[in-house]
C-alpha positions as CSV (number, residue, x, y, z in Angstrom):
1,X,11.3,32.3,14.9
2,X,8.6,30.1,16.5
3,X,9.2,26.3,16.7
4,X,7.4,24.1,14.2
5,X,5.0,21.5,15.6
6,X,4.8,19.3,12.5
7,X,4.4,15.5,12.6
8,X,8.1,14.9,11.9
9,X,9.6,17.3,14.4
10,X,12.5,16.0,16.6
11,X,13.0,13.0,14.3
12,X,16.4,13.7,12.8
13,X,18.0,10.6,14.4
14,X,14.8,8.5,14.7
15,X,13.8,8.6,11.1
16,X,17.2,8.2,9.5
17,X,18.4,5.3,7.4
18,X,21.9,4.0,7.9
19,X,24.5,4.5,5.1
20,X,24.1,0.9,3.9
21,X,20.4,1.0,4.0
22,X,19.8,4.1,1.9
23,X,18.0,4.0,-1.4
24,X,14.9,1.9,-2.4
25,X,13.4,-0.5,0.0
26,X,13.1,-4.2,-0.7
27,X,10.0,-5.3,-2.5
28,X,9.4,-8.2,-0.2
29,X,8.5,-5.8,2.6
30,X,5.7,-4.2,0.4
31,X,4.4,-7.5,-1.0
32,X,4.3,-9.4,2.3
33,X,0.7,-10.4,3.2
34,X,-0.4,-10.2,6.8
35,X,-3.5,-12.0,8.2
36,X,-5.7,-10.8,11.1
37,X,-4.0,-11.8,14.4
38,X,-0.4,-11.6,13.1
39,X,2.1,-9.8,15.3
40,X,4.0,-7.0,13.6
41,X,6.7,-4.5,14.5
42,X,6.2,-1.0,13.3
43,X,9.5,0.0,11.6
44,X,9.0,3.3,9.9
45,X,10.7,3.7,6.5
46,X,11.5,7.4,6.3
47,X,11.9,7.4,2.5
48,X,8.2,6.6,2.0
49,X,5.8,9.2,3.5
50,X,2.5,7.7,2.5
51,X,0.9,5.6,5.2
52,X,3.6,6.5,7.7
53,X,2.5,6.2,11.4
54,X,3.3,8.8,14.0
55,X,6.9,8.6,15.3
56,X,5.6,7.6,18.8
57,X,4.8,4.1,17.4
58,X,8.3,3.5,16.0
59,X,9.5,0.1,17.3
60,X,6.2,-0.9,18.9
61,X,4.7,-4.4,18.5
62,X,1.1,-4.6,17.4
63,X,-1.5,-7.0,16.2
64,X,-3.1,-6.9,12.7
65,X,-6.9,-6.3,13.0
66,X,-7.9,-6.1,9.3
67,X,-6.8,-5.0,5.9
68,X,-8.0,-1.6,4.7
69,X,-7.3,-0.9,1.0
70,X,-3.5,-1.3,0.7
71,X,-2.9,-0.6,4.4
72,X,-3.5,-2.5,7.6
73,X,-5.3,-1.7,10.8
74,X,-2.9,-2.4,13.6
75,X,-3.8,-2.5,17.3
76,X,-1.0,-1.0,19.5
77,X,-0.7,-0.2,23.2
78,X,0.2,3.3,24.2
79,X,0.6,3.2,28.0
80,X,-2.7,1.7,29.3
81,X,-4.7,2.7,26.2
82,X,-5.2,0.5,23.2
83,X,-4.9,2.4,19.9
84,X,-5.9,1.4,16.4
85,X,-3.7,2.9,13.7
86,X,-3.7,2.5,9.9
87,X,-0.2,1.7,8.5
88,X,0.9,0.7,5.1
89,X,3.1,-2.5,4.8
90,X,6.2,-0.5,4.0
91,X,6.3,0.4,7.6
92,X,5.7,-3.0,9.1
93,X,7.9,-6.1,9.7
94,X,6.7,-9.5,10.9
95,X,7.3,-10.2,14.6
96,X,9.5,-13.3,15.0
């Protein structure tokens, strides 16, 4: 059978919650308001598929550019290139 080339292929370990983190996510993560210029870490929540960025951005640090609806535009480097991705707040964490 031919190999699937879907967006979530080869993510069995990458997009898995630990046993103590399973279930619903905390509301504070969804309700947190980011301002343009804030640094964020892209931390994909595998239980929420909507607004999920590509797995290559997991763990990357980016900068908020603007708010777009419920989601945010985030500027992330990928090698030498600067990418702008649209991510919902469930998949973002403030960078300390």
